[in-house]
C-alpha positions, 0 to 999 in steps of 0.5 A: 848797653854795651861797653868799650870806647876809644880813649883820647889821651892828653898827648892826643893819641887814641886807643880802644879800652873796654873797662868791662862795665858801663859804669867804669867806661863812664868813669874813664871818660876823663878826669880819672885821678888815680896817680897820686905819686906821679908814677903812672903817666899812662893813667892820665886820660883825655877829656871825652865829655868836654861839651853837653853834646859830647855827653849826649853822644856818649850816653846815646852810644852806650845806652839809648838815644837821648830825647833832649840835649843836655844842658851845661848844668846836666853836664856838670851833674854828670861829671859829678857822678863820673868823679864819684864812680871813679873814686869808688873804683880806685877805692875798690880796686886792689893796689897796683902790682909793683913787683914781678911776683905780684904781676905774675900772680895777676897773670895767673889769676891768683892775686887777691883783692888787697890794698883797697881803701874805704870809700867816701860816704859822699861818693856813695851818696852821689851814686845812690842819688842818681841810681834812685831815679828811673832808669832806661827800661829793658826791652826785648828786640824783635817786636812790632811795637815799642813800649814807652818813648822811642828816646829816653831822658838824660836822667834815665841814662845816668840812672842806668850808669849809676845802677850799674855802679851799685851792682858792681861795687856791691859785687866786689866790695871795698874791704880786704877782710871781706875778700878773705884772700879771694881774687877780685874781678876788679883789677888794674892794668899790670903796666907799672906806668898805667894801672887803669881799673877794669872789670875782668870778665875773662873766664880764668880771671887772668886779664892783665892789660887795659888793652893789648893794643896799648900796654899789652903790645908794649910789654910783648915788645919789651919781652922780645927785646930782652930775650934777644939781648940775652941770647 
């Protein structure tokens, strides 16, 4: 499995976003409702799973080729899993950095996991239900034979996504008290109008942006203009 995908926004633009975990990438394929106050317009993502064929393509690209095409009901089920993972990610992620001091702490890898909320039991049940199914079996490359079928069932691919979600949320937890002041690897884009959730796998835990191509570059341009205006 690999992470990263091109995201389409509702405005029609496209950019590359690597959320750091397959479960988070899946959650960001559309409908990531994480802007309750309407202040983070850049957190509104376009729908990548509009048809069953889109689901087949995404899972085949990120897990293994799917044996039989998805049905409309399977697309509905996959979207239910996606929504559950997205809500759990919002619950487990720290509150967005809103002040310069908080954004500086994020940049230094010093920001603890604060402002998190308890997850909904129904969302946990949904993820656990999919994770309980057989997943895509791991295999070593380079052999002359392939154990099992050359293609996997859609349910296996969704189970692999769900199991990654279980591993992720088990690692990062949901409770501020459990964090005990420690930084969390689950983070948010530092742009005030974005805040997308990602898993920070950088060595120092200092990733600030959803993408340098997007929010990071825009911040650099603003900082450069500010320096020139103050010169």
